[in-house]
C-alpha positions as CSV (number, residue, x, y, z in Angstrom):
1,M,-34.4,-103.2,47.0
2,N,-34.4,-100.7,44.3
3,R,-32.9,-103.2,41.6
4,L,-35.9,-105.8,42.5
5,L,-38.3,-103.1,41.8
6,E,-36.6,-102.4,38.5
7,V,-36.5,-105.8,37.3
8,T,-40.1,-106.2,38.5
9,Y,-41.2,-103.3,36.4
10,Y,-39.3,-104.4,33.4
11,T,-40.8,-107.9,33.5
12,G,-44.3,-106.6,33.8
13,A,-43.6,-104.2,30.9
14,G,-42.6,-107.2,28.9
15,L,-45.5,-109.2,29.7
16,F,-47.9,-106.1,28.8
17,F,-46.5,-105.4,25.8
18,A,-46.5,-109.4,24.8
19,Q,-50.0,-109.6,25.8
20,A,-50.8,-106.2,23.5
21,V,-49.4,-108.1,20.4
22,W,-51.1,-111.0,21.0
23,D,-54.5,-109.2,21.7
24,R,-53.8,-107.2,18.6
25,F,-53.1,-110.0,16.2
26,V,-54.7,-113.1,17.6
27,Y,-57.9,-111.6,19.1
28,D,-57.9,-108.3,16.6
29,S,-59.0,-106.2,19.4
30,R,-57.7,-102.8,19.1
31,D,-59.3,-101.7,22.4
32,L,-57.3,-104.4,24.4
33,F,-54.3,-103.8,22.4
34,I,-54.1,-100.1,23.5
35,E,-55.1,-100.9,27.2
36,H,-52.2,-103.3,27.4
37,F,-49.7,-101.2,25.6
38,Q,-50.7,-98.3,28.0
39,T,-50.0,-100.4,30.8
40,G,-46.7,-101.7,29.7
41,L,-45.7,-98.0,29.2
42,L,-46.5,-97.4,32.8
43,F,-44.2,-100.2,33.7
44,L,-41.5,-98.8,31.5
45,I,-42.0,-95.1,33.1
46,L,-42.0,-96.8,36.6
47,A,-38.7,-98.5,35.8
48,S,-36.9,-95.6,34.7
49,L,-38.2,-93.5,37.8
50,S,-37.1,-96.3,40.1
51,R,-33.4,-96.0,38.3
52,L,-33.4,-92.1,38.7
53,V,-34.1,-92.6,42.5
54,S,-31.6,-95.3,43.0
55,K,-29.3,-92.8,41.1
56,A,-30.0,-89.8,43.2
57,K,-29.3,-91.4,46.5
């Protein structure tokens, strides 16, 4: 179950980082870029926490 969560978090991070780049260069929107970039970072943090919890068990 933890592996599935980890893959889901990394997939979410990748999608939000791609959306952030798209927003910055195609739409030229700095606000949307920052929102999606922060959400991508959140998913990376969740993935690393999930990995730490699974190693602790």
